[in-house]
C-alpha positions in Angstrom: 92.5 -18.5 11.3 94.3 -21.9 11.7 92.1 -24.8 10.7 91.8 -27.9 12.9 91.7 -31.5 11.7 88.9 -33.6 13.2 87.9 -37.2 12.7 84.5 -38.5 13.7 82.0 -41.1 12.7 78.8 -39.9 11.1 76.1 -42.3 10.3 78.5 -45.2 10.5 81.2 -43.8 8.3 84.4 -42.3 9.5 84.9 -38.7 8.2 87.8 -36.3 8.3 87.4 -32.6 8.1 89.5 -29.5 8.3 87.5 -26.8 10.0 88.0 -23.4 11.7 87.9 -23.7 15.5 84.8 -21.4 15.6 82.8 -23.4 13.1 79.6 -24.8 14.6 78.9 -28.5 14.4 75.6 -27.9 12.6 77.4 -26.0 9.9 80.0 -28.7 9.5 77.3 -31.3 9.2 75.3 -29.3 6.6 78.0 -27.6 4.6 81.0 -30.0 4.8 79.1 -33.3 4.9 76.0 -32.2 2.9 73.7 -33.7 5.4 71.0 -31.1 5.2 68.4 -33.0 7.2 69.8 -31.4 10.2 68.0 -28.0 10.2 69.0 -24.6 11.4 66.3 -22.7 13.2 67.7 -20.3 15.7 71.5 -20.8 16.3 70.8 -20.2 20.0 69.8 -23.7 21.2 66.1 -22.7 21.7 64.3 -24.6 18.9 66.0 -28.0 18.8 65.7 -28.2 15.0 69.5 -29.0 14.8 69.3 -31.9 17.2 71.6 -34.9 16.4 72.4 -38.1 18.3 76.0 -37.7 19.6 77.8 -40.3 21.8 74.5 -41.7 23.2 72.6 -38.5 23.8 70.6 -35.8 22.0 72.7 -32.8 21.3 71.8 -29.4 19.8 74.5 -29.1 17.2 74.2 -25.3 17.0 75.6 -25.2 20.6 78.8 -27.1 19.9 81.8 -26.2 17.8 82.8 -28.8 15.2 86.2 -29.5 16.9 84.3 -30.6 20.0 83.0 -33.5 18.0 86.5 -34.9 17.3 86.4 -38.6 18.1 82.7 -38.7 18.5 80.0 -40.9 16.9 77.1 -39.0 15.5 73.8 -40.0 13.9 71.7 -37.6 11.9 68.3 -38.2 10.5 69.8 -39.5 7.3 71.4 -42.4 9.2 68.4 -43.5 11.2 67.3 -46.0 8.6 70.7 -47.8 8.8 70.6 -48.3 12.6 70.3 -51.9 14.0 66.8 -51.3 15.2 65.5 -50.2 11.7 63.1 -52.6 10.2 61.7 -53.8 13.5 58.3 -52.5 12.6 56.2 -52.8 9.5 58.7 -51.0 7.2 62.4 -50.6 6.7 62.4 -47.4 8.7 63.6 -46.8 12.2 60.7 -47.3 14.6 60.7 -43.6 15.5 60.5 -42.7 11.8 57.7 -45.2 11.3 55.9 -43.8 14.3 56.0 -40.3 13.0 54.6 -41.6 9.6 51.9 -43.8 11.1 50.7 -41.4 13.8 51.0 -38.3 11.7 53.6 -36.7 13.9 54.5 -34.0 11.4 53.0 -31.2 9.3 55.6 -28.8 7.8 58.4 -31.2 8.8 61.0 -28.6 9.8 61.2 -29.7 13.4 60.8 -33.4 12.6 64.5 -34.5 12.3 65.4 -33.0 15.6 62.2 -34.4 17.2 62.9 -37.9 16.0 66.5 -37.9 17.3 65.3 -36.5 20.6 62.8 -39.4 20.7 65.5 -41.9 19.8 67.6 -40.7 22.7 64.8 -41.1 25.1 63.9 -44.6 24.0 67.6 -45.6 24.4 67.1 -45.0 28.1 63.4 -45.8 28.7 61.6 -48.6 26.9 58.2 -47.5 28.1 58.2 -43.8 28.8 55.1 -42.1 30.2 53.4 -39.3 28.3 54.9 -36.9 30.9 58.4 -38.2 30.3 58.0 -37.9 26.6 56.8 -34.3 26.9 59.7 -33.5 29.2 62.1 -35.0 26.8 60.9 -33.0 23.8 60.4 -29.8 25.7 63.6 -28.4 24.2 62.3 -29.0 20.6 59.7 -26.5 19.3 57.0 -27.3 16.9 54.8 -24.6 15.4 52.3 -26.9 13.6 51.2 -30.1 15.4 50.3 -29.1 18.9 52.7 -31.9 20.0 50.0 -34.6 20.7 50.7 -36.6 17.6 54.4 -36.3 18.3 53.9 -37.9 21.7 51.8 -40.6 20.1 54.6 -41.2 17.5 57.2 -41.8 20.2 54.8 -44.0 22.1 54.3 -46.0 18.9 58.1 -46.4 18.5 58.4 -47.5 22.1 55.8 -50.3 21.5 57.7 -51.5 18.4 61.1 -51.5 20.1 59.7 -53.4 23.1 57.9 -56.0 20.9 54.5 -54.7 21.8 51.7 -54.2 19.3 51.6 -50.6 18.3 48.4 -48.7 17.8 46.8 -48.4 14.4 47.2 -45.2 12.4 44.4 -42.7 13.3 43.7 -42.2 9.6 43.7 -45.5 7.8 43.2 -44.0 4.4 43.8 -40.2 4.3 42.3 -39.9 0.8 39.1 -41.9 1.6 37.0 -38.7 2.0 37.9 -37.5 -1.5 37.3 -40.9 -3.0 33.9 -41.1 -1.3 32.9 -37.8 -2.9 34.1 -38.8 -6.3 31.9 -41.9 -6.0 28.9 -39.8 -5.1 29.0 -40.3 -1.4 29.6 -37.9 1.4 33.1 -37.7 3.1 33.6 -37.0 6.8 31.8 -33.8 7.7 29.1 -34.2 5.2 30.7 -32.0 2.5 29.5 -32.7 -1.0 31.8 -30.3 -2.8 34.6 -32.7 -3.6 36.9 -31.1 -1.0 36.8 -27.7 -2.8 36.2 -24.4 -0.8 32.5 -23.7 -0.7 31.0 -21.3 -3.2 29.8 -18.7 -0.7 27.8 -16.8 -3.4 25.8 -20.0 -4.0 25.5 -21.1 -0.4 24.6 -17.6 0.8 22.8 -15.8 -2.1 22.4 -12.0 -1.8 19.0 -10.7 -0.8 16.9 -8.4 -3.0 18.0 -5.4 -1.0 21.8 -6.2 -1.2 23.9 -4.1 -3.5 
């Protein structure tokens, strides 16, 4: 099959590739540019893990052929920290990245790059989106871990930073405080006194005399 030459800008750098016409954009990004933060989840456009920011909008890169990106400008998760709005918060990160960190908007992290770029696309158009608008915006991005609430809070956090408003404090100021309290002889949240280890059920629930 005849390859096609394409030129596009990815994360601020002009790139030239020779690709087969049928090659998906997500595969060109991952295989030819080695930008593996763009994940592949379904190859059918259902999960949103492959979302990138292309020409001003969130695009599922498994639904476009690489030649369709010729002349385009694309941002992947690797390039978010280099965008002009990076560093507006309390770190060098993009406000959306900082929001996901501060508000615990991820667990396994597989959906996170796509979620963050979908959030960025929303905030380019709305500086103070409602919870409903955020949920509608990320409805094409699936998460199996978080239940979405902290993802919504993460995007709200980024909206505050970008608008110059005071963002909310992290819900967990010191995630390790419970373990430290136990190590010091105190009781962490929940009253556990086992140092965070699974309870010894044979000690907590001893067998009766009639048990075999």
